[in-house]
Each structure stands twice: as structure tokens, then as C-alpha cells.
C-alpha positions, 0 to 999 in steps of 0.5 A: 517517513521511515519504516515504523511510522509507515508500519504502525499507520498500517497496522493500526486499520481494522484487522490487517495482518502482516507478512515477510515476502520475498525475503526483505519485503513486509506487506500488509494485507487484510484477507490474505490481499496485500494492500501495501508493501514495504520494501526494507532492502537499502532505501526505504520503498512504498508500493500500494494500489490506487485510483485511476485518477491517483495512479496518472498523478502520482505517475507523474512525479519525480521517484514515483513509478508504476510498480513492477509486475503490478503497474497494469493493475495500478499498483505504483512504487514510492522510490523515495519516501520523502517524494510524499508526506505522511497525510499523502502516504496515510491517504493514499494507503487508507485508499488502498486498503479500501479498494482491496476491501471493496473486492472481497466478498460480501459475507467477508465484508460482513465478518470483517465489520464493511 
């Protein structure tokens, strides 16, 4: 996986915006709420929110750890992009997106078409 593939996938999701935070991290948001962070310094890293079951399963893989500061909220940090294939990345990122959408207010979801 490379930065452009992940970036293009995130931007293909409805109403997504992107922003650079912490100088080098590309953040993808829905209604200003982050669902995916793409680390662009050194080797690429990807951080996203996941379900309880996926969190435990993913953290058992070599190269994936609980995300610093966010692990308690079930975010993982994929340190090596080769640990997941493209389909897995897309599935987990979309799941993160949908989890964030589900936390938006009813009014926000309606305005976004959910």
C-alpha cells in the first residue's frame, strides 16, 4: 500500500475532508471528526478506529499496535503497511468511517444522507 491509494480511498467516502495535523500527519474527517490518520514521515503508517473484536485481532498481528493516546478508544496503529492487503485496509478504514458517522447527531447524519 502507498499513501496515494489510501488517500484516494478515504476521499472516495461521502463528505470526507482532509487536513494536515501535527505537521506531517494527513487526517481524514467526517464533520471534523477524524476516522483515519495517515503518517507520512519515514515509512507510512495508518491509524484508524475499530470494533472491540477487530481491535484485539489486529493487535495480535506483528506490525500493528494500539495507537498511542488513542488505544484505549480502540484505535490501532499499523506500523508496516505490508501487514494488511488493500482489501483489508479498505474494509477497516470504511468500518472506522461508519463508526464515526454513527456517533454523529441524528441531524448531522440526515444532512449527510445517512
